[in-house]
Structures are given as structure tokens and as C-alpha cells.
N, C-alpha and C positions, 0 to 999 in steps of 0.2 A: 497419380501424384500422392506422395506420402506427406501428411502434415506433421510439422514439428512444433511442439509447444516449448516455449522458453520462459522459465520463471525469472522475472526481473526484480523480484522482491529482495529486500535486505532482511537479514535475520533480526527479529525483534527480541531483545533480552530484557530481563528484569532491570528496571532503573535506567535504561538507555534513553537519553534525551533525543527525540527525533525532530522536535520543533521547539525552539525557545519560547517559553511562556505557556506551553501546554504541559500538563503533568506527565511524568514518565510512566510507562506501563508498570503494573505490579503483576508478577507471575510467581505463583506460589502454590503450595498445597492448600486445598480447602479441607481435605481429610487425608492425612498420611496413612500409609500402610500400618504403621505402628498404632496410630490412634484408632483405626478401623477395627483392630483386634479387640479393643475394649467394648465394642458394640455388637459384634457378630460372633457366630460360632467359630470354633477352631477350624483353621483351614480356609476360612472365608475372609481373607483380607484383600484390600484393594486400595488404590489411590484415586482421589478425585482432585483434579487440578482446578485452579482458579486463575483467570486472566481478567485484569481490569485495566482498560485503556480507553482513551478517547478515540472516536471513529476515524480521525485524521492521522492516526499513528502510522508512520512509515509509508510504504507503498500501498496504495489503496485505490479502489475504483471510485472515481469522483462522479457524482450525479447532479442533475440540475438543482435539486433541493438544497444542496450545500450553499448555493449562491442566491437562488430565487425561491421565495416563500411558497409559491404555487407550483414549483417544479416537482418532477417525479423523484421519489426517493429510491433507494436500492431495491426495496421489495416490489416496486412497480416496474423494474427494468428487467426485461427478458434476458436470460443468459445467452441466447442466440445473438444478442446485440454486442456481446463482449468476448465471446470465445469462438474459435474456429473460423475467424475472419481472415481474409486477405489483409496483409499489413502494408503500411506505407511508413518509410523511415525518413524523417526530416533531420538532417544534420545541421547543427547550429555551431558556428565558430566560437572558439573559447572566449573571445572578447565581447561577443554579443550578449546582452543582458535582457533587453525587452524583446520578447517573442510575440510579434503582432501578426495581423492577417497577411502581411506581405510575404511571410514564409510559406504561405499556402497557395499563392497565386499560381495558376496553371498546373495544379496538382489535384487529381481526382481523389477526394477523400470520402466520398459518399459510400456508406455501408462498409467502410474499412476501419481497421484498427490503426490508429495513428500514434507512432512512437516518436517523441522528440528527443533526439540524442544531443545532450549538452556536455557530456563528459563530467558533469558536476558530481557524479557518483564517486569519483576518486577522492572526494573530500568527506565521504560518509564517516560518521562517528569521530569527526574532528571539529574543532572550533570554527575552522574555515567554512564548513558546510553551511553555517548560519549567516555568513557575511558576504555581501555583494554577489549574491547568487542570481542566476537567471530567473526570469518570471514571465 
């Protein structure tokens, strides 16, 4: 069986608001090619980028520490727990807002990646994305 990896991330751009109340990411040059010419020998120019954003920006891996003070953070979570796993897809109807444990009854999720499909991504980068969304 051939495994297929699917990137579910949205593109993060400079200044895009991904969650109201959190600062937008800043994506810029730390050192531009032009500026590097002033510090290095001819022919040795390069660019160094800078990205500044809160860790909850866009699509991210959530870990227990986010919610629980004593929970594991990302550095304590093995990649094997997040990649190359069998997946389970949970479809949520458009009118459903609260996603509680009832959505998982009779579904074996142990050791599997769980994707909850709400279709809310259709509102990405619009004002609607922040209003009356599933949780």
C-alpha cells in the first residue's frame, strides 16, 4: 500500500489575520540581498528571512500544553504520533457548531490521525471565518 500525504494547511502571508485578537504574522527580510552586499565580499550575497507569529497561527499541531499547564508541549511529542498514521475522517454537517464526544461514539480513533471535516475552510480569509464557527 502506498501512503499519500495531504497538506491541509492554508498559506500564511504577511499581515493575514488568522484569528481575531491575535497579532497577524510578520514575514519580511531580516537581511536582504542588497543589504548583505554591504557586509560581505563581492559575490557573497544572500537573503535571510524573518518570520514572527504566535504559535496558534493558521493550521498547527495542537498539543496538551496548549490547554493544560502540565501537558506535553510539541518538543515532547514524537513525530510518529502525528505522521504516517492511518486516518479517520469525521464529517460534521454544516449546521453543527458544537463538536462533542458524541461525534466519536463507535469510532476507533486510538493511534489514528483524526480529521474533523466541517467545510468551514470555505470561509478562510473572509470575515465570516471568525463568526459562528464550529468548535
